[in-house]
N, C-alpha and C positions, 0 to 999 in steps of 0.2 A: 405473531408467533416468532420466537427466537430460535436461531439455529447456530450450531457450532461451525465456524468457517472452515476449519480443517477437515471436518467430516464431509462437508459439501464438496470441497476440492477433491478429496480422495474418491468419493463416489462418482464424480464427473469424469475423473481420469479413467476409472474402471469402465464406465460407459463408452468413453471414446475408444478405448482399447478393443471394444467389441466390434467396431466398424472400421478401424484403421490399424492394420497389422504393422505399420511402420512406427507406431508409438512404442517407445521403450521408456522404462522408469528406473532411475537409479536413486539409491538412498544411502546415507552414511550412518547406518546402524540405528536409525531413529524412526523407522517406518511405522511403528505402532503409534508414535506421537504425531508424526506428520500426516498420518493416514494414507500414505502411499501404499501401505500394506493392503489396502482394499484393492488396488490394482494388482499387487502381487498375488493375492488370493485368486483373482479372476484370470490372470494371465501370467502364471509363474515362469513360463519360458521367456518372457520379455521383461522380467523384473530382476534387478541386480543389486544385492546388498554389498556395497563396496567397503564396508567397515568404516572405522573412524579415520578416514583418509580423504578429506574433502578435495584437496587439490588434485589428487589422482582421479577422484570421481568426475570432476569437471573436465579434466583432460580426456578421460575415457569417453565422456559424452561428446566431446569435440570430434573424436575419431569416428564415433558412430554416425554423427550427422553427415560426415563426408561420403558415406555409402547409402544415403537416402533415409536413414532413420530419423525420427523426431524425438530426441531425448528430453525428458523432464528430470532435472536433478533436484533432489530434495534433502534438506536438513534444517536445523534451526537457523533462522535468519542471520544471527550473529556469526555463526560458523561459515555459512555459505558466502557471506559478503566480506569475510576477512581471510579465512584459510583457503577459500576457493577463488579468491580474487585474482591471483596472478594468472591462473589458467583462463579465467573468465575474460580477462583483459587481452592477454597475449595470443591466446589460441582461438577464442570464440569471437570476441568483438572485433579484433584486428582483421580476422578473415570473414567476418559477418556470417557466421555459421548459424544453423537453425537449431539452437539449443534454448530450452526454457528453464527458468529458475523458479522453483517454488520455495520461497523463504517462509518457513513456519515460525510461529511464536514470536512475531514481530513486536517492536516496542518493548513495553514492560510486561507483556502478557504472560511470560514465564515468571510470574511475580516472585515466588518464594526462592528461586534459584539465584537471584541477585544479579549484580552488574556483569558478571562473566557470561550470563545467559540472556541479558537484555540487549536488544538491538535498537540503538537510538541514533545511529549514524548511517544506516544502510541506504536510505533514499539519496543522501548526498553522494555516497560512493557509487551507487549504480547509475544514477542519472548523469554522472560525469563521464561514463564510458561511452565512446562513440558507438553508434549503431544500437545501443541498448534502449529498449522501451521499458517504461516503468508504470505498472498498474497497481492501484491500491483499492480493492473493493471494500464497500461499506456494508454489504449484506449478502445473503445467500444468492439472490438473483444476480447480483453483480459478479459474484465469485464464479457462478456457472458460466456467465458470458465470458469472463476473463480467461477461464481455463479453456473453453472451446475456441475462443479467438486465438489464443496462443497456439493451439494444436493446428489450426486451419490456416494460419498466416505465417509467412517466412520471417526468420530473423531472431536475434537474441531478445528475450523478453523476461522481465523480472516481475513476479507476482508477489506482493507483500501480504502475507496471510497471518491472521491472528490466531492465537490459541483460544481466544475468548468466544463467548456466545454473543452474537449481534442480533438485535431486533430486525424484523423485516422492514425494509424501507421502500422497496419497489414492488410493483405488481409482477407476477411471473412472466408476463408478456412485454415487459419494459424493454425499450431499445437503447443500446449503448453504441458508442463509436470511439475508436482510438483517436486521441487528440481533442476530445470534447469533455465537458463537464455537464452537470445537470443542476438546475435550480430545483431544490426540494422543498423550499419554503419561500414564499414571496415576502418582500419587505421593501421599504422605501428610504429608511434613515441610514442604514449601514449594511454592508455585505460581509458575512463570515464565509470565507472560502476554506473548506476543510477536506480532510480525506480520512478514510478508515473509521475507526472508533469515534474520532472527534466530530464526524458529521452528526452522530447521535447526540453528543454532548452539546454541539452548537444548536441543535433543535431544542434541547432542554433549556438552554440559556435563552433562546428566542422566546420561548413560552414564559419564562420567568420575567423577561424584560417587557413583554407585552402588557403585563400588569402595571408597569410604570409608564405606559404609553409610548414605548420605543418599538419601532417597526424594523425587524431584523430579517434581511434576506439571507438564506443559507444555500450555499453551493456545494455540491459534492464533486470535488475535482478528482474523480477516480483515475483519470489519465494524467499522471504527473509529468510524463515525458512520452510523446509530445504533449504540450499543455495547450489549453483552449485560450489563446490570446484574445480572440474576439469576445468571448464571454467575460473575461477579466476586465477588458476595457469598457464593455457595456455596463458592468456593475459599478465600475469606478465613476463613469459618467452619470449614471442614474441615481446612485445613492451617495456618492461623494466621500465615502470613507470605507476602508477595508480592514478587516481582521483576518489573519490566517491562523489556522488551528490544526495541529498535528501531534501525534504521539512520537515525537522525534526531536532531536536537537534543533534549536532555532536556527542554527547555521547549516546552510547547504540543502535543506529539504524543501518542502512545499512553500514555506514563507519566502525563501530565497528565490525560488522559481517564479512566484507571483510578482515579487518585487523587481525582478529582472525585466519582466514584461512592462510593468508600470514605468520603470526608469527609461527603458528603451523607447517607449511611446510618448514620454514626456507628460505623464499623468500626474498632476500636482495634487494628489490626495493623501491624507494622513493614513498611515498603516501601523497596526499593532500586531505583535506576534505572540501567539499562544503555543508554547512548546517547552521542551526541557532546556533550561538555561545553562548550557555549556558545563554540565556536571555529570559525573557518573552517578548511577542510581544505586539502590540497595535492596535487600530482601525484606519483603513485607507483603501482607495481603494486597491484592491488586487495587481495590478501591482506595486503600490508604496511600498507595504509591501515586495514583492519579492525582489525589488531592495534594500530597506533599510537593510533587514536582510541577504543579500548576497546569495540569492537562485534564481538568474536569469542567463541568458546566459552570461552576462558580467562577473559575478562571476565565472562561470565555465571556461571561457576563461582565466581569470587571474590565476586561480588555475593550469590550464594546463601549462601555461608559467612558473609558479613558480616551478612546479614539474620537468619540463624539465631542469631547471637550476641546479637541484640536481641529474640529471640522470648521 
């Protein structure tokens, strides 16, 4: 079954508000889209529509956190990680305050609104902030865990949430852990390390390549920061080649994070990057955008074949 990630996020927020009166939710006039409105309907006294004033929203959340509240700030990813960045850096991360960031419509999932509404640099931005944790869920179960984990554990956390519908990947009782990834498909020739939507595209590619006799391991690196260094090295040693895949610029995101580990550990394995190649995107149907900018199953399959030529 497929579920809309933003709906799951909003529903879990509302549920958490039932049992924790310290949770407050702020939105920059997009609560119907981010689905934080579900919390607002259930707990109107703890819901704050801050208007189109992202920096003010994040700064307000910082203040709330200093008196014991657990603020979740919400808007489209591109606005949260740009217009809200100064307050996120100087007020929240610098002081290590307990504020959570729900970045909705990540990647190109706000397809028809074009480059101004697409977020393809956000992982790079947020993982560069000291004290910030970065989580990219790939299905409804992972989204539930990420939202609950953020509410129950101290510190700044960024949840990268899509507008799109994702197929189920995990059983409802699956276990997750910050700083870990999960092998979602076994393979021996090459490992694709992906996050978010690209986990599903990687699985599609693995199924396509299996018909050619290529065995592809797929890893869901849902915790981008901190990242699972042990799993990355294990995959490098066991399969001898790595492809990273993300709906994000190839600079600064998951691919960079994985490569930093490989370089630091001296792993001499070939790496290929699936992602948006240092360009702004445009307005079009989502499926067409994924194909044009090289972040679909065909792009992953081509990268796998390319990296195997270098193995």
